[in-house]
C-alpha positions as CSV (number, residue, x, y, z in Angstrom):
1,X,101.1,98.5,103.9
2,X,98.8,101.3,102.9
3,X,95.6,99.5,101.6
4,X,92.9,102.3,100.2
5,X,89.4,103.0,102.1
6,X,88.0,103.4,98.4
7,X,88.6,102.2,94.9
8,X,87.9,104.2,92.0
9,X,87.9,102.8,88.4
10,X,88.3,105.3,85.5
11,X,89.8,103.5,82.7
12,X,88.8,104.5,79.6
13,X,87.6,107.6,81.2
14,X,89.6,110.8,79.3
15,X,90.2,114.4,80.7
16,X,88.5,115.7,83.1
17,X,86.6,112.9,84.0
18,X,88.6,111.2,85.9
19,X,89.8,114.4,87.9
20,X,86.1,114.8,88.5
21,X,85.7,111.4,89.5
22,X,88.4,111.7,92.2
23,X,87.1,114.5,93.3
24,X,83.8,113.8,93.7
25,X,85.1,110.4,95.5
26,X,87.1,112.6,98.0
27,X,84.3,114.8,98.6
28,X,82.1,111.4,100.6
29,X,85.4,110.7,102.3
30,X,87.1,111.2,106.1
31,X,90.3,113.0,106.5
32,X,93.0,110.6,106.5
33,X,91.6,107.6,104.0
34,X,92.9,106.6,101.1
35,X,91.7,106.8,97.6
36,X,92.8,104.2,95.2
37,X,92.7,105.3,91.2
38,X,92.7,103.2,88.3
39,X,93.1,105.4,85.0
40,X,93.9,104.6,81.3
41,X,94.2,108.4,80.4
42,X,98.3,109.2,79.7
43,X,97.4,112.8,80.8
44,X,95.9,111.9,84.6
45,X,99.7,111.5,85.5
46,X,100.4,115.2,85.3
47,X,96.7,116.1,86.3
48,X,96.1,114.1,89.2
49,X,99.3,115.7,90.6
50,X,98.2,119.4,89.6
51,X,95.2,118.2,91.4
52,X,97.0,117.0,95.1
53,X,98.3,120.2,94.9
54,X,95.7,122.5,94.0
55,X,93.0,120.5,96.9
56,X,95.8,119.9,99.5
57,X,95.5,116.1,99.0
58,X,98.3,113.3,99.6
59,X,99.7,112.2,96.5
60,X,101.3,109.2,98.1
61,X,102.2,107.2,95.0
62,X,101.9,106.7,91.5
63,X,102.6,103.8,89.2
64,X,102.5,102.6,85.7
65,X,101.9,99.6,84.1
66,X,100.0,97.6,81.2
67,X,98.8,100.7,79.9
68,X,97.3,102.0,83.7
69,X,98.1,104.6,85.8
70,X,97.1,103.5,89.6
71,X,96.8,106.7,91.8
72,X,96.7,106.1,95.8
73,X,95.4,109.6,97.6
74,X,95.6,110.4,100.9
75,X,92.2,113.0,101.3
76,X,93.0,116.0,103.2
């Protein structure tokens, strides 16, 4: 079970704010820690994938339900 070390609520934020808040949250975490991000912006799906590929963080999971998107990211 991947229990997040921190959670980020990015609901109601539009691009690029979910990514900017994710970047800020990860900067304060130790390598290997997990961040769970909840967003409502449909664009965050492709944005979060691209962000993780560009920065070296690992996108462990991405799920959708009830108009929300939940991402689990492992800090590089």
